[in-house]
C-alpha positions in Angstrom: 1.5 -18.4 51.7 0.7 -15.0 53.1 -2.0 -12.1 52.8 -0.9 -8.3 53.1 -1.4 -7.5 56.5 -4.1 -5.1 56.7 -6.6 -3.9 59.5 -9.7 -6.1 58.7 -8.6 -8.4 56.1 -6.3 -11.0 57.7 -7.8 -13.3 60.3 -11.0 -12.1 60.4 -12.0 -15.4 62.6 -9.3 -15.0 65.4 -10.8 -10.5 65.3 -14.2 -11.8 66.0 -12.3 -13.0 69.4 -9.6 -11.0 70.1 -10.5 -8.0 67.8 -9.4 -6.5 64.9 -6.2 -4.6 65.8 -5.1 -7.6 68.3 -5.3 -10.2 65.5 -3.7 -7.8 62.8 -0.7 -7.3 65.3 -0.6 -11.6 65.5 -0.6 -11.4 61.7 2.3 -9.0 61.2 4.1 -11.1 64.2 3.5 -14.6 63.1 4.3 -13.8 59.2 7.5 -11.9 60.5 8.6 -14.7 62.1 7.9 -17.3 60.0 9.7 -15.7 56.7 12.7 -14.8 59.1 13.1 -18.8 60.3 11.8 -20.6 57.0 13.0 -17.5 54.1 17.0 -18.0 54.2 17.4 -21.5 54.8 19.8 -22.7 52.1 18.6 -26.1 51.6 15.4 -24.4 49.9 14.3 -21.3 47.8 11.4 -19.5 49.6 8.7 -18.0 47.8 5.9 -15.9 48.8 2.4 -16.6 47.2 0.8 -13.6 48.2 -3.0 -12.2 48.1 -4.6 -9.9 47.2 -3.1 -10.0 43.2 -2.1 -5.9 43.5 -0.2 -6.5 46.3 2.3 -8.4 45.1 4.3 -4.9 44.2 3.7 -3.8 47.2 7.6 -3.4 48.6 7.1 -2.2 52.0 4.8 -5.0 52.9 6.9 -7.9 52.1 10.4 -8.9 53.2 13.0 -8.3 50.7 14.8 -10.5 49.2 12.5 -13.3 48.7 10.4 -13.8 45.2 6.9 -13.0 45.6 3.9 -14.5 42.9 0.3 -13.8 43.2 -2.2 -16.4 44.9 -4.7 -15.5 42.2 -8.4 -16.3 42.5 -10.5 -19.2 43.8 -11.2 -21.2 46.9 -7.9 -22.2 49.2 -7.5 -25.2 47.3 -7.0 -23.0 43.9 -4.6 -21.1 45.4 -2.9 -23.8 46.8 -2.7 -25.7 43.5 -0.8 -22.7 41.4 2.6 -22.7 43.2 2.3 -26.8 43.2 2.2 -26.4 39.2 3.9 -23.2 38.3 7.3 -23.7 40.8 10.4 -25.1 38.7 11.1 -28.9 38.9 11.3 -30.8 42.3 9.2 -31.2 45.0 7.3 -28.3 46.9 6.0 -27.9 50.1 3.8 -25.0 51.1 2.9 -23.7 54.4 0.6 -20.3 55.7 2.2 -17.4 57.8 0.0 -18.2 60.4 1.5 -21.2 62.2 4.0 -19.5 64.8 5.5 -22.7 65.9 7.2 -24.2 63.1 10.5 -24.4 62.8 13.0 -25.5 60.1 13.1 -28.8 60.8 9.4 -29.3 60.1 9.9 -28.2 56.7 13.3 -30.4 56.2 11.0 -33.5 57.4 8.5 -32.9 55.1 10.9 -32.7 52.1 12.5 -35.9 53.5 9.3 -37.6 53.5 8.4 -36.9 49.7 11.9 -38.7 49.2 9.4 -41.9 49.8 6.0 -40.3 49.5 3.8 -38.4 46.8 2.6 -36.0 49.1 2.7 -34.9 53.0 0.7 -33.5 55.2 1.0 -31.1 58.4 -2.2 -31.8 60.5 -3.7 -28.8 62.6 -5.6 -29.2 65.8 -8.8 -28.1 64.1 -9.2 -30.5 61.8 -7.0 -28.5 58.8 -3.8 -29.0 58.0 -0.6 -26.3 58.5 1.4 -27.9 56.0 1.2 -29.7 52.4 3.5 -30.8 50.3 4.0 -32.7 46.8 6.8 -34.8 45.0 5.5 -33.8 41.6 6.9 -36.8 39.9 6.0 -38.5 37.7 3.0 -36.3 37.7 1.1 -33.7 40.4 -2.1 -35.7 41.5 -5.4 -34.5 41.7 -5.5 -32.2 45.1 -8.6 -30.3 46.9 -11.5 -31.1 45.2 -14.9 -31.1 47.5 -13.0 -29.8 50.5 -14.9 -27.9 53.1 -12.0 -25.4 54.3 -12.1 -23.6 57.3 -13.8 -26.7 59.0 -13.0 -29.7 61.4 -13.1 -31.7 57.9 -10.5 -30.0 55.7 -7.7 -32.8 56.3 -10.1 -35.7 56.0 -12.0 -34.3 52.8 -8.7 -33.8 50.9 -7.4 -37.0 52.3 -10.4 -39.0 51.1 -9.9 -37.2 47.5 -7.1 -38.7 46.8 -6.5 -42.1 44.9 -5.4 -44.9 46.2 -1.9 -45.5 45.1 -0.4 -42.2 46.1 1.6 -42.8 49.5 1.1 -40.0 52.3 3.0 -39.1 55.0 1.8 -37.2 57.9 4.1 -34.7 60.1 3.6 -34.0 63.9 0.0 -31.8 64.4 0.8 -28.0 65.0 -1.7 -25.5 65.5 -2.6 -22.5 62.9 -4.0 -19.8 64.8 -7.5 -19.0 63.4 -9.5 -18.0 66.0 -9.7 -17.3 70.0 -8.9 -20.7 70.9 -6.3 -21.9 68.9 -4.7 -18.3 70.1 -5.4 -18.8 73.9 -3.2 -22.2 73.6 -0.6 -20.8 71.7 -0.1 -17.9 74.1 0.1 -20.6 77.1 2.5 -22.7 75.6 4.9 -19.5 74.7 4.2 -18.3 78.3 5.2 -21.7 79.6 8.2 -21.9 77.1 9.7 -18.6 78.5 9.5 -19.4 82.0 11.0 -22.8 81.3 14.1 -20.5 80.0 14.0 -17.9 82.9 
C-alpha cells in the first residue's frame, strides 16, 4: 500500500519532527527501496494499492510493470480489506511502503505461516503492525473493527476483534517509520550496519 509521494501529503507525523522535505525524501526513498526489493520476486505477484484514488494512472509516480489499483476510501481497515476481498484466490499479504528494513524473507515467512494459520501479523515497535496476511479460505474472517489506528493499540485492538477459532501467527517485530523517534532508531541501525560493513 502506498501514497503518492507529494510534499505535505505523506508522513505527516514524521514531518512534524523532521520537516516536510525530510519526510518526503524518506518516503520516496523507502517506497522505491521496498518496491525494488519485493516487487519482482517470482514467488508472488506484487500489486500496488495506491492513494489518492486519482493517482492510480499517474505513470511517472509509480514503478513500471507493477499492476496498480486504488485503495479507495474509508479508514485504514477499510482500505486494507479491499485487496483482501478483490485479489485472485489464494493467500494475500499486505505491507506498507514505510518499512525500510523489510526483506523478501519476511514476505516468504508470512506466506509460509499462512500454510497453517488463518492470519499473520508483523508487529511494529509502536504497537501497530507492518504486515497483515490472510489465508482467505474457507472464508475471509471479519477484520479491522473498532481499531484505534495510528495508536499503540492498533495490533491489540485488531487481535481482540478476532474470533477465537482463528489461528494467528506473529512475525518478528520491525519498525514502520512514522515519527521522529522511529526515524532516529532506523538511522542509527543503518549507520551501525554501514560501519560494520566498512
